[in-house]
DSSP file (Angstrom, degrees, kcal/mol; ACC not computed):
  #  RESIDUE AA STRUCTURE BP1 BP2  ACC     N-H-->O    O-->H-N    N-H-->O    O-->H-N    TCO  KAPPA ALPHA  PHI   PSI    X-CA   Y-CA   Z-CA
    1    1 A M    >         0   0    0      0, 0.0     3,-1.5     0, 0.0    12,-0.1   0.000 360.0 360.0 360.0 -38.4   -6.9    9.2    6.3
    2    2 A Y  T 3   +     0   0    0      1,-0.3    52,-0.1     8,-0.1     8,-0.1   0.875 360.0  50.3 -58.2 -41.0   -5.9    5.6    5.8
    3    3 A K  T 3  S+     0   0    0      7,-0.0    -1,-0.3    51,-0.0    48,-0.0   0.344  80.5 126.4 -89.3   8.8   -5.1    5.3    9.4
    4    4 A A    <   -     0   0    0     -3,-1.5     6,-0.1     1,-0.1     3,-0.1  -0.238  66.2-127.4 -57.5 150.0   -8.3    6.8   10.7
    5    5 A V  S    S-     0   0    0      1,-0.1     2,-0.2     2,-0.0    -1,-0.1   0.895  86.7  -2.2 -68.1 -37.3  -10.1    4.7   13.3
    6    6 A N  S  > S-     0   0    0      1,-0.1     4,-1.3     0, 0.0     5,-0.1  -0.859  79.5 -94.2-147.4-178.6  -13.4    4.9   11.3
    7    7 A K  H  > S+     0   0    0     -2,-0.2     4,-2.2     1,-0.2     5,-0.2   0.877 119.6  55.7 -71.8 -29.6  -14.9    6.4    8.1
    8    8 A E  H  > S+     0   0    0      1,-0.2     4,-1.8     2,-0.2    -1,-0.2   0.893 108.6  47.1 -68.2 -36.3  -16.3    9.4   10.0
    9    9 A T  H  > S+     0   0    0      2,-0.2     4,-1.4     1,-0.2    -1,-0.2   0.762 108.9  55.9 -72.1 -20.5  -12.9   10.3   11.3
   10   10 A A  H  X S+     0   0    0     -4,-1.3     4,-3.1     2,-0.2    -2,-0.2   0.867 105.5  52.4 -71.1 -39.6  -11.5    9.8    7.8
   11   11 A E  H  X S+     0   0    0     -4,-2.2     4,-2.2     2,-0.2    -2,-0.2   0.872 106.3  51.7 -68.3 -33.9  -13.9   12.3    6.6
   12   12 A D  H  X S+     0   0    0     -4,-1.8     4,-1.6     2,-0.2    -1,-0.2   0.901 109.4  51.1 -59.8 -41.5  -12.8   14.9    9.1
   13   13 A K  H  X S+     0   0    0     -4,-1.4     4,-2.6     1,-0.2     3,-0.4   0.945 107.9  52.6 -62.4 -48.3   -9.3   14.3    8.0
   14   14 A L  H  X S+     0   0    0     -4,-3.1     4,-2.3     1,-0.2    -2,-0.2   0.940 108.5  50.2 -51.0 -48.9  -10.5   14.9    4.4
   15   15 A D  H  X S+     0   0    0     -4,-2.2     4,-1.8     1,-0.2    -1,-0.2   0.795 109.7  50.7 -62.4 -28.5  -12.1   18.2    5.4
   16   16 A D  H  X S+     0   0    0     -4,-1.6     4,-2.2    -3,-0.4    -1,-0.2   0.882 111.4  48.5 -73.9 -39.4   -8.9   19.2    7.1
   17   17 A L  H  X S+     0   0    0     -4,-2.6     4,-2.7     1,-0.2     5,-0.4   0.841 109.7  52.9 -61.3 -36.3   -6.9   18.3    3.9
   18   18 A E  H  X S+     0   0    0     -4,-2.3     4,-2.6    -5,-0.2     5,-0.3   0.922 108.5  49.0 -69.0 -45.5   -9.3   20.3    2.0
   19   19 A L  H  < S+     0   0    0     -4,-1.8     4,-0.3    -5,-0.2    -2,-0.2   0.926 119.2  38.9 -53.3 -45.4   -8.9   23.4    4.2
   20   20 A K  H  < S+     0   0    0     -4,-2.2    -2,-0.2     1,-0.1    -1,-0.2   0.915 136.9  12.5 -73.5 -40.8   -5.2   23.2    4.0
   21   21 A W  H  X S+     0   0    0     -4,-2.7     4,-3.3    -5,-0.1     3,-0.4   0.410  93.0 101.9-112.3  -8.6   -4.7   22.2    0.4
   22   22 A G  T  < S+     0   0    0     -4,-2.6    -3,-0.1    -5,-0.4     7,-0.1   0.799  85.3  47.6 -58.2 -36.6   -8.0   22.6   -1.3
   23   23 A E  T  4 S+     0   0    0     -5,-0.3    -1,-0.3    -4,-0.3    -2,-0.1   0.877 117.9  42.1 -74.2 -35.6   -7.2   25.9   -3.1
   24   24 A Q  T  4 S+     0   0    0     -3,-0.4    -2,-0.2     1,-0.2    -1,-0.2   0.855 130.3  26.0 -73.6 -38.3   -3.8   24.5   -4.4
   25   25 A Y     X  +     0   0    0     -4,-3.3     4,-2.1     1,-0.1     3,-0.3  -0.509  68.5 149.7-126.3  62.0   -5.1   21.1   -5.3
   26   26 A P  H  > S+     0   0    0      0, 0.0     4,-2.6     0, 0.0     5,-0.2   0.916  75.6  54.3 -65.9 -38.1   -8.9   21.4   -6.1
   27   27 A I  H  > S+     0   0    0      1,-0.2     4,-1.8     2,-0.2     5,-0.1   0.845 108.7  49.0 -71.6 -28.9   -8.9   18.6   -8.7
   28   28 A V  H  > S+     0   0    0     -3,-0.3     4,-2.3     2,-0.2    -1,-0.2   0.954 111.4  48.3 -66.1 -52.6   -7.3   16.2   -6.2
   29   29 A I  H  X S+     0   0    0     -4,-2.1     4,-2.5     1,-0.2    -2,-0.2   0.906 112.1  51.0 -57.0 -42.1   -9.8   17.1   -3.5
   30   30 A K  H  X S+     0   0    0     -4,-2.6     4,-3.0     1,-0.2    -1,-0.2   0.894 106.8  52.6 -62.8 -40.5  -12.7   16.6   -6.0
   31   31 A S  H  X S+     0   0    0     -4,-1.8     4,-1.9    -5,-0.2    -1,-0.2   0.942 109.6  49.5 -56.6 -49.3  -11.4   13.3   -7.1
   32   32 A W  H  < S+     0   0    0     -4,-2.3     3,-0.4     1,-0.2     7,-0.2   0.948 114.3  46.2 -50.2 -60.1  -11.4   12.1   -3.4
   33   33 A R  H >< S+     0   0    0     -4,-2.5     3,-0.9     1,-0.2     4,-0.3   0.845 111.6  50.1 -55.1 -44.8  -14.9   13.4   -2.9
   34   34 A D  H 3< S+     0   0    0     -4,-3.0    -1,-0.2     1,-0.2    -2,-0.2   0.797 121.8  32.9 -67.1 -31.3  -16.2   11.9   -6.1
   35   35 A N  T 3X S+     0   0    0     -4,-1.9     4,-2.7    -3,-0.4     3,-0.4   0.140  80.1 123.3-112.2  21.5  -14.8    8.5   -5.3
   36   36 A W  H <> S+     0   0    0     -3,-0.9     4,-2.2     1,-0.2     5,-0.2   0.906  72.8  52.8 -52.8 -51.9  -15.2    8.7   -1.4
   37   37 A E  H  4 S+     0   0    0     -4,-0.3    -1,-0.2     1,-0.2     4,-0.2   0.884 114.7  39.7 -60.8 -37.8  -17.3    5.5   -1.2
   38   38 A R  H >4 S+     0   0    0     -3,-0.4     3,-0.9     1,-0.2    -1,-0.2   0.869 114.7  53.8 -75.4 -36.0  -14.9    3.3   -3.1
   39   39 A L  H 3< S+     0   0    0     -4,-2.7     3,-0.4     1,-0.2    -2,-0.2   0.831 115.2  39.2 -63.6 -32.6  -11.9    4.9   -1.5
   40   40 A T  T >< S+     0   0    0     -4,-2.2     3,-1.8    -5,-0.2    -1,-0.2   0.251  79.9 108.8-104.1   9.9  -13.3    4.2    2.0
   41   41 A A  G X   +     0   0    0     -3,-0.9     3,-1.5     1,-0.3    -1,-0.2   0.762  68.2  70.3 -56.9 -29.4  -14.7    0.7    1.3
   42   42 A Y  G >  S+     0   0    0     -3,-0.4     3,-2.1     1,-0.3    -1,-0.3   0.663  77.0  78.8 -72.5 -13.5  -11.9   -0.8    3.4
   43   43 A F  G <  S+     0   0    0     -3,-1.8    -1,-0.3     1,-0.3   -36,-0.2   0.546  76.7  75.4 -71.2  -2.2  -13.5    0.6    6.7
   44   44 A A  G <  S+     0   0    0     -3,-1.5    -1,-0.3    -4,-0.1     2,-0.2   0.671  92.9  70.1 -77.9 -14.7  -15.9   -2.4    6.5
   45   45 A Y  S <  S-     0   0    0     -3,-2.1     2,-0.0     1,-0.1    65,-0.0  -0.552  93.4 -93.6 -98.4 164.3  -12.9   -4.5    7.7
   46   46 A T     >  -     0   0    0     -2,-0.2     4,-2.9     1,-0.1     5,-0.2  -0.260  42.0-101.8 -68.2 161.3  -11.1   -4.7   11.0
   47   47 A E  H  > S+     0   0    0      1,-0.2     4,-3.2     2,-0.2     5,-0.2   0.891 121.5  51.7 -50.9 -45.7   -8.0   -2.7   11.7
   48   48 A G  H  > S+     0   0    0      2,-0.2     4,-1.4     1,-0.2    -1,-0.2   0.938 112.7  45.5 -64.6 -45.0   -5.6   -5.6   11.1
   49   49 A I  H  > S+     0   0    0      1,-0.2     4,-2.2     2,-0.2     3,-0.3   0.942 111.9  52.9 -63.6 -51.9   -7.2   -6.3    7.6
   50   50 A R  H  X S+     0   0    0     -4,-2.9     4,-2.7     1,-0.2     5,-0.3   0.899 103.5  56.1 -54.3 -43.3   -7.2   -2.7    6.8
   51   51 A R  H  X S+     0   0    0     -4,-3.2     4,-1.3    -5,-0.2    -1,-0.2   0.918 108.3  48.1 -64.1 -32.8   -3.5   -2.3    7.5
   52   52 A I  H  X S+     0   0    0     -4,-1.4     4,-1.2    -3,-0.3    -1,-0.2   0.886 111.7  50.8 -67.0 -34.6   -2.7   -5.1    5.0
   53   53 A I  H  < S+     0   0    0     -4,-2.2    -2,-0.2     1,-0.2    -1,-0.2   0.898 116.7  37.0 -72.3 -37.0   -4.8   -3.5    2.4
   54   54 A Y  H  < S+     0   0    0     -4,-2.7    -1,-0.2    -5,-0.2    -2,-0.2   0.563 125.5  35.0 -96.4  -1.8   -3.4   -0.1    2.6
   55   55 A T  H  < S+     0   0    0     -4,-1.3     2,-0.8    -5,-0.3    -2,-0.2   0.502  97.4  80.9-123.8  -2.4    0.3   -0.9    3.3
   56   56 A T     <  +     0   0    0     -4,-1.2     2,-0.3    -5,-0.2    -1,-0.1  -0.844  39.3 140.9-109.1 100.0    0.9   -4.1    1.3
   57   57 A N     >  -     0   0    0     -2,-0.8     4,-2.4     1,-0.1     5,-0.2  -0.775  23.6-176.7-132.4  90.3    1.6   -3.5   -2.3
   58   58 A T  H  > S+     0   0    0     -2,-0.3     4,-2.1     1,-0.2     5,-0.2   0.835  79.9  50.1 -57.2 -42.0    4.3   -5.8   -3.3
   59   59 A V  H  > S+     0   0    0      2,-0.2     4,-3.1     1,-0.2    -1,-0.2   0.962 113.3  44.4 -61.6 -57.6    4.6   -4.6   -6.8
   60   60 A E  H  > S+     0   0    0      1,-0.2     4,-2.4     2,-0.2    -2,-0.2   0.888 113.7  49.4 -55.0 -43.7    4.9   -1.0   -5.9
   61   61 A G  H  X S+     0   0    0     -4,-2.4     4,-1.8     2,-0.2    -1,-0.2   0.861 111.2  50.9 -68.4 -37.1    7.3   -1.6   -3.1
   62   62 A Y  H  X S+     0   0    0     -4,-2.1     4,-2.3    -5,-0.2     3,-0.3   0.967 110.8  48.3 -60.9 -55.6    9.4   -3.8   -5.4
   63   63 A H  H  X S+     0   0    0     -4,-3.1     4,-2.3     1,-0.2     5,-0.2   0.880 109.9  53.4 -49.5 -42.8    9.5   -1.0   -8.0
   64   64 A R  H  X S+     0   0    0     -4,-2.4     4,-1.7    -5,-0.2    -1,-0.2   0.877 109.8  46.6 -63.1 -37.4   10.4    1.6   -5.4
   65   65 A Q  H  X S+     0   0    0     -4,-1.8     4,-1.0    -3,-0.3    -1,-0.2   0.805 111.4  51.7 -81.7 -27.0   13.4   -0.5   -4.2
   66   66 A L  H  X S+     0   0    0     -4,-2.3     4,-2.3     2,-0.2     5,-0.2   0.904 110.2  48.8 -67.0 -38.9   14.6   -1.1   -7.8
   67   67 A R  H  X S+     0   0    0     -4,-2.3     4,-2.5    -5,-0.2    -2,-0.2   0.892 104.7  59.2 -66.5 -36.5   14.4    2.7   -8.5
   68   68 A K  H  < S+     0   0    0     -4,-1.7     4,-0.3     1,-0.2    -1,-0.2   0.914 112.8  41.0 -56.6 -37.1   16.4    3.3   -5.3
   69   69 A V  H  < S+     0   0    0     -4,-1.0    -2,-0.2    -3,-0.2    -1,-0.2   0.849 122.9  35.6 -82.4 -32.0   19.2    1.1   -6.8
   70   70 A T  H >< S+     0   0    0     -4,-2.3     3,-1.1     1,-0.2    -2,-0.2   0.628  98.1  77.2-101.8 -13.1   19.1    2.3  -10.4
   71   71 A K  T 3< S+     0   0    0     -4,-2.5    -1,-0.2     1,-0.3    -2,-0.1   0.743  92.3  54.0 -74.8 -19.1   18.4    6.1   -9.9
   72   72 A N  T 3  S+     0   0    0     -4,-0.3     2,-0.7    -3,-0.2    -1,-0.3   0.601  91.2  85.6 -84.5 -13.2   21.9    6.9   -8.9
   73   73 A K    <   -     0   0    0     -3,-1.1     3,-0.1     1,-0.2    -4,-0.0  -0.815  61.5-166.7 -88.5 112.7   23.4    5.3  -12.1
   74   74 A G        +     0   0    0     -2,-0.7     2,-0.4     1,-0.3    -1,-0.2   0.975  68.6   4.1 -72.0 -55.2   23.3    7.8  -14.9
   75   75 A V        -     0   0    0      0, 0.0    -1,-0.3     0, 0.0     3,-0.0  -0.984  62.7-141.2-134.3 145.6   24.0    5.6  -17.7
   76   76 A F        -     0   0    0     -2,-0.4     3,-0.1    -3,-0.1     4,-0.0  -0.878  18.4-135.8-109.6 135.1   24.4    1.9  -18.1
   77   77 A P  S    S-     0   0    0      0, 0.0     2,-0.3     0, 0.0    -1,-0.1   0.709  82.5 -16.9 -69.1 -17.8   27.2    0.8  -20.6
   78   78 A N  S  > S-     0   0    0      1,-0.1     4,-1.2    -3,-0.0     3,-0.3  -0.975  75.6 -89.7-172.6 177.5   24.8   -1.8  -22.0
   79   79 A D  H  > S+     0   0    0     -2,-0.3     4,-2.2     1,-0.2     5,-0.2   0.850 118.8  59.9 -73.2 -28.7   21.6   -3.7  -21.4
   80   80 A T  H  > S+     0   0    0      1,-0.2     4,-2.4     2,-0.2    -1,-0.2   0.890 100.3  54.8 -64.5 -38.7   23.5   -6.6  -19.6
   81   81 A A  H  > S+     0   0    0     -3,-0.3     4,-1.4     1,-0.2    -1,-0.2   0.879 111.5  45.1 -62.3 -39.1   24.8   -4.2  -17.0
   82   82 A L  H  X S+     0   0    0     -4,-1.2     4,-2.3     2,-0.2    -1,-0.2   0.871 111.1  52.3 -67.6 -39.4   21.3   -3.1  -16.2
   83   83 A E  H  X S+     0   0    0     -4,-2.2     4,-2.6     1,-0.2    -2,-0.2   0.897 111.5  48.3 -68.7 -39.2   20.0   -6.7  -16.2
   84   84 A K  H  X S+     0   0    0     -4,-2.4     4,-2.0     2,-0.2    -1,-0.2   0.869 111.4  47.6 -74.5 -30.7   22.7   -7.7  -13.7
   85   85 A L  H  X S+     0   0    0     -4,-1.4     4,-1.6    -5,-0.2    -1,-0.2   0.881 113.8  48.8 -73.5 -37.8   22.1   -4.8  -11.3
   86   86 A V  H  X S+     0   0    0     -4,-2.3     4,-1.9     2,-0.2    -2,-0.2   0.887 111.4  50.0 -65.2 -42.4   18.3   -5.5  -11.4
   87   87 A Y  H  X S+     0   0    0     -4,-2.6     4,-2.1     1,-0.2    -2,-0.2   0.911 111.6  46.9 -70.1 -40.3   18.9   -9.2  -10.7
   88   88 A L  H  X S+     0   0    0     -4,-2.0     4,-1.6     1,-0.2    -1,-0.2   0.854 111.2  51.4 -71.0 -28.7   21.2   -8.5   -7.7
   89   89 A A  H  X S+     0   0    0     -4,-1.6     4,-2.4     2,-0.2    -1,-0.2   0.874 109.2  53.4 -67.7 -36.1   18.7   -6.0   -6.3
   90   90 A Y  H  X S+     0   0    0     -4,-1.9     4,-2.9     2,-0.2    -2,-0.2   0.903 104.2  52.9 -64.7 -43.1   16.1   -8.6   -6.7
   91   91 A R  H  X S+     0   0    0     -4,-2.1     4,-1.2     1,-0.2    -1,-0.2   0.944 113.3  44.5 -57.5 -47.5   18.0  -11.2   -4.8
   92   92 A N  H  X S+     0   0    0     -4,-1.6     4,-0.7     1,-0.2    -2,-0.2   0.877 114.6  47.9 -67.1 -36.1   18.4   -8.6   -1.9
   93   93 A I  H >X S+     0   0    0     -4,-2.4     3,-0.9     1,-0.2     4,-0.6   0.901 105.0  61.2 -70.3 -39.4   14.6   -7.5   -2.1
   94   94 A R  H >< S+     0   0    0     -4,-2.9     3,-2.0     1,-0.3     4,-0.4   0.879  94.0  63.3 -60.1 -36.3   13.5  -11.2   -2.1
   95   95 A K  H >< S+     0   0    0     -4,-1.2     3,-1.3     1,-0.3     4,-0.3   0.897  98.2  55.2 -54.5 -40.8   15.1  -11.8    1.3
   96   96 A K  H X< S+     0   0    0     -3,-0.9     3,-0.9    -4,-0.7    -1,-0.3   0.676  94.3  69.4 -70.6 -16.6   12.7   -9.3    2.9
   97   97 A W  T << S+     0   0    0     -3,-2.0    -1,-0.3    -4,-0.6    -2,-0.2   0.632  86.0  68.8 -80.0  -4.2    9.5  -11.3    1.5
   98   98 A T  T <  S+     0   0    0     -3,-1.3    -1,-0.2    -4,-0.4    -2,-0.2   0.716  77.9 106.5 -80.4 -19.8   10.2  -14.2    3.9
   99   99 A M  S <  S-     0   0    0     -3,-0.9     3,-0.1    -4,-0.3    -3,-0.0  -0.339  75.3-117.3 -69.6 136.4    9.3  -11.9    6.7
  100  100 A P        -     0   0    0      0, 0.0     2,-0.3     0, 0.0    -1,-0.1  -0.308  28.3-105.8 -68.8 151.1    5.9  -12.6    8.4
  101  101 A I    >   -     0   0    0      1,-0.1     3,-1.2     2,-0.0     4,-0.2  -0.641  47.4 -95.7 -74.9 135.9    3.2  -10.0    8.3
  102  102 A S  T 3  S-     0   0    0     -2,-0.3    -1,-0.1     1,-0.3     5,-0.1  -0.229 105.9  -1.1 -48.7 126.7    2.7   -8.4   11.7
  103  103 A N  T 3> S+     0   0    0      1,-0.1     4,-2.1     3,-0.1    -1,-0.3   0.866  83.4 158.0  52.6  45.8    0.0  -10.0   13.8
  104  104 A W  H <>  +     0   0    0     -3,-1.2     4,-3.2     1,-0.2     5,-0.2   0.853  64.5  60.2 -66.0 -40.6   -0.7  -12.5   10.9
  105  105 A G  H  > S+     0   0    0      1,-0.2     4,-1.2     2,-0.2    -1,-0.2   0.908 110.6  37.5 -60.1 -47.5   -2.3  -15.0   13.2
  106  106 A T  H  > S+     0   0    0      2,-0.2     4,-2.8     1,-0.2     5,-0.2   0.914 116.7  52.4 -68.2 -42.5   -5.1  -12.7   14.4
  107  107 A T  H  X S+     0   0    0     -4,-2.1     4,-2.3     1,-0.2    -2,-0.2   0.914 108.1  52.7 -58.6 -40.7   -5.5  -11.1   11.0
  108  108 A A  H  X S+     0   0    0     -4,-3.2     4,-2.0     2,-0.2    -1,-0.2   0.874 107.3  50.6 -65.9 -32.1   -5.9  -14.5    9.4
  109  109 A Q  H  X S+     0   0    0     -4,-1.2     4,-2.1    -5,-0.2    -2,-0.2   0.941 110.0  50.7 -72.7 -43.4   -8.6  -15.5   11.8
  110  110 A Q  H  X S+     0   0    0     -4,-2.8     4,-2.3     1,-0.2    -2,-0.2   0.865 111.0  49.7 -59.5 -35.5  -10.5  -12.3   11.0
  111  111 A L  H  X S+     0   0    0     -4,-2.3     4,-2.5    -5,-0.2    -1,-0.2   0.873 109.0  50.5 -60.8 -44.9  -10.1  -13.1    7.3
  112  112 A A  H  X S+     0   0    0     -4,-2.0     4,-1.1     2,-0.2     7,-0.2   0.856 113.1  48.1 -70.9 -36.5  -11.5  -16.6    7.8
  113  113 A I  H  < S+     0   0    0     -4,-2.1    -2,-0.2     2,-0.2    -1,-0.2   0.931 115.9  42.3 -62.9 -54.7  -14.5  -15.1    9.8
  114  114 A K  H  < S+     0   0    0     -4,-2.3    -2,-0.2     1,-0.2    -1,-0.2   0.823 127.3  28.6 -69.1 -32.9  -15.2  -12.6    7.3
  115  115 A F  H >< S-     0   0    0     -4,-2.5     3,-2.1     1,-0.2     4,-0.3   0.360  83.6-169.2-113.0   3.6  -14.8  -14.6    4.2
  116  116 A G  G >< S+     0   0    0     -4,-1.1     3,-2.1     1,-0.3    -1,-0.2  -0.092  71.0   5.7  48.3-133.8  -15.6  -18.1    5.4
  117  117 A Q  G 3  S+     0   0    0      1,-0.3    -1,-0.3     3,-0.1     3,-0.1   0.674 122.5  69.4 -62.0 -15.5  -14.8  -21.0    2.9
  118  118 A K  G <  S+     0   0    0     -3,-2.1     2,-0.5     1,-0.2    -1,-0.3   0.787  98.8  52.1 -78.7 -18.7  -13.1  -18.5    0.5
  119  119 A F  S <  S-     0   0    0     -3,-2.1     2,-0.6    -4,-0.3    -1,-0.2  -0.955  75.5-165.7-112.3 122.2  -10.3  -18.0    2.9
  120  120 A K        -     0   0    0     -2,-0.5     2,-0.3    -3,-0.1    -3,-0.1  -0.904  15.7-139.5-111.6 125.0   -8.5  -21.1    4.3
  121  121 A L              0   0    0     -2,-0.6    -2,-0.0     1,-0.1   -12,-0.0  -0.637 360.0 360.0 -75.1 130.5   -6.2  -21.2    7.2
  122  122 A L              0   0    0     -2,-0.3    -1,-0.1     0, 0.0    -2,-0.0   0.471 360.0 360.0 -91.1 360.0   -3.3  -23.5    6.4
């Protein structure tokens, strides 16, 4: 649904999801339906801005990468061992943060137009 071209297409995808999984997960489908307006508010933005909204969650990505490193370790001999592993993982993860966002120039211009003085191009 997040990659749908517009809200109407996303609604069609939600209908498809409900047909396939609605009986097995009725509470999930109800939650989506009850919160549909809030969940689809990002369709007010261009595709470039939407991509940033639904794909960029730095904290979640960071935690996922830390779990990847720590999940294979059954037990740590002490807290210091865990701290060292997390620190070394952080150093490797941090290197990826310097990579620019795809099509940032175009997206930044769209943000500047949409938000005016609230968004400043450097």
